[in-house]
N, C-alpha and C positions, 0 to 999 in steps of 0.2 A: 961817833957811827958805828954801834954794833956790827958784829958779822953776820951774816945769814946762817939759821939752825947748821947743824950737823947735816948732812945728807942732801943738803938742801942746795941748788948752783948758786951762785955767787953771780945775783943780775947785771950786767954790764949798764955803769951807766949812761945817762943821755949828757950830763954835763950840763945843763939847765939850770944846778943849783950846786955850791959845795959841797962835796961833802961831808963835811963837820958838820953840814944844816940837816943832814938826814941823818934823825935817831935812833931808827929801829930800819933796816933793810924789810925785813918782813914784822908785821904787825903779828900779835900772838892771835893763834886761830882758836877758833870755840871748838867745846865737846863734839865729838861724833853724833849726827844726828840734832843738833841742839837747832840748828840752823833752821833745818825740814819739818821741826815739828813745831817753830813758832810761826812756820808758814800756813799751817792749818787751824790756826785761830781766827775767827771769823770777827771783824770789827777791832782788828787789832790789837791798834791804839789804844783805842779807849777802853776794853780790856787790860790791858797794862799798864793803863795810865793811873787808876783804880789800884791795879797790885802797889804797883809804886808809891802810891799813898798810902796805903796799908802798911808794907815796910817800911817809910820813911825816904825814900828814894826820891832825890829829883831829878827830872831828866824828860817829862813830856813838852813840847813844846806843839801848839793849836795851827790847823793849816789857814790862818789868817795871819799869821806872820811867815810861815816858812808854806810857802804856795807849791804847789803843785801843777808844773807842768803839762802832764796826765792824767787827767782826773781817775782813771780808773785804774790806775797803777795802783800797785800793794808791791813792799819788795823787802825783805831780812839781809842782814848779813853785817861780817865785824866792818867797824871803819878804820878807812885809810885816813890819814890825819893832814891836815894842810894849814900853815899861819900866811895869810897876805898881807903885808904893809902898803900903805901911802909911798911910792921914789918921793926921796927929800925935793929933786932938782923939778923947777917946773916943764911940763909936758911937751911945748915947744922944743925946750932945749932936748930932751931926751929923745922926743921923734926925729929930732934932724942929725942926732947920734945913733941914732937908729937901735939906742939902750932898752931890750926887751928881757925885763928880770923875773917875768912869769916862769911858775917851773912845777903848774900842774901837769904838765905831759911827762915830767920823772915821776910824778903821782900813778900817773897813768902807768908807765915802764914797770913798777915794783906793784903794781896790783898783780892778786892775784885772782880768777872766777871767784865770782861773789860776792866781791868788795865792795864795800860804799865810801867814794870818794869825798868827805867832808871836812869843806872849807871855812875856815874860818877870815873871811875874806871884808875888803873894800866895799862901803855903801856909794852910789854913786856912778861905778864902775863896771864893767863883765869881769867876773872872775873865772869865768869861762863860755866859749863859745861854741859852735858848732861844730867846725872841726875836733875843738875837744873830745865835746860830746860822742861822736863819732868812732873816736880813737876808745876811748871808753868800753863803746860798746862792742870793740873788736877786741877786747882784751877780755871780754865776759865779764865787768864788771856788773853788779845789780843797778846801779846808779850814782847820784852823788845828791848832799845836800850842802848847800851854797847861804852860807848869813851873807849874805851880799847881794849883786847883782850879778846878771846870765844874762848871753843876747842871743839869738839866729835859733830862738824857741822852735820856728815853723822848722830847724834844721834836726833837732834833736829826737822832735815829734816824729818827724820822717824815720829815721835811724831807729824809734822806739825806745831812748835812751831815755829814763826816766830823771827826771827835776825838781828838787823842791829848794826853793830862792825866797830870800823876801824880796829882792827889787830886779824888775826885766830893763835892761836899756841897750840901747843903742853903743856908746860911746866903753869904743873898747877900751880892756888895763892894760895892754901892751904896753904905753910908755908910762902909764901911770904906776903899775904895779910891779910889788918887790916881793917874793916869796921868799922869805923868812928860814920856815923850819917844814921840812916834812916831819910825819909820827912822832909828834912830842901830842902833851896837853894841852886841848886848843878849848875856849869857851863858844859857846854857840846859843845865842839868846840867851846866856846866864846861868848854861848848865856847862858845868867840866864834861869834856869828851875827849875820851882816852883812845889809843891806837886799838883796837880788837874788841874796844865796845862793840853790844850787837846794836844795829842802828832796825828800827823797825818803825818804816811809812806810808800810809796809804792817804788817801785822799780824806780825814781825818787831822792829819798830823803827824809828826815823828816821836817817837820815842829813844832816849838813848840808854842804855842799860851797862851799865859796868860790868865787864866780863866777870868780876868776883861774884858776882847776885844772879847772874845771869840764866843758872838751871834752879835755882830759889824761885826766879821771877817765870820763871816758864810753868816750874810746877804751878804754882798758885794761879796762872793766867788760865792753862790748861782745864781747871778744877772750875775755877769762875766760868770760863768760856760752854767747859760742859751743862753747869746749873743755867746758865743762860737759855742752850738751847732746850734745856726739860722745861724752862719756864714759856719759851716759845711754841711748841710745841701741846701745853697747857691751855696756851690761847687760842690754839687754831682748833682745836679738840672744845671748847664752849665751856672750860672752868669759869665756873662764875667770879667777878674780880678777890671778891673776900676770899676764896677758896686757893687761890694762886700761891704759888710754892714761894714761900717770903725770907727762905735762911740760906746761906751760902755751905 
């Protein structure tokens, strides 16, 4: 486990997961102003997905796979990663012994305002429920992305905590899931996500931008968005189709 950065208060852990399995107490922080600039891009995931294609970066996942629970929501923030696996023992045994090994609450505990919880989760069961979502909202998180199931969607909607997930299910993960790592590298629908990577999510999908390429992606995305705004203005003005701007 790495120490918190100099000058940062060491967070008090909850004990939900062994400290050795927390790779970073604080995910890398984005450059000042970067997140806010991404937030100003209209139709952000579509624009960013195009830019990532041009730069040879894999990182876009459609909303048909990662479905938003609040369709009008859009979020941008650095990733705080969680990896879950299925417990080995049968659920009846773990439930009888009250063995709850889920540790997304430790992720909430470590989150800074604006963070996005990204969970490499388990299919068919819930990796995040309503109380967990409410806790994330209280902590100031931007939202969460879950490759796997979630539940209590009405609860997360009422507290306005945006979630994107591959499944919705009433089946609890409490006796079925074990969290094995926080702030390590994970895989989300074939995309590698590292702690601190920039997550952009809206009703069209989710983009995971490597933090080392985020400034480059942002600059190109702002230029592309400006060009598209110019083109839309020309359409509204009545410019003939043949004369519409065609080069970015």
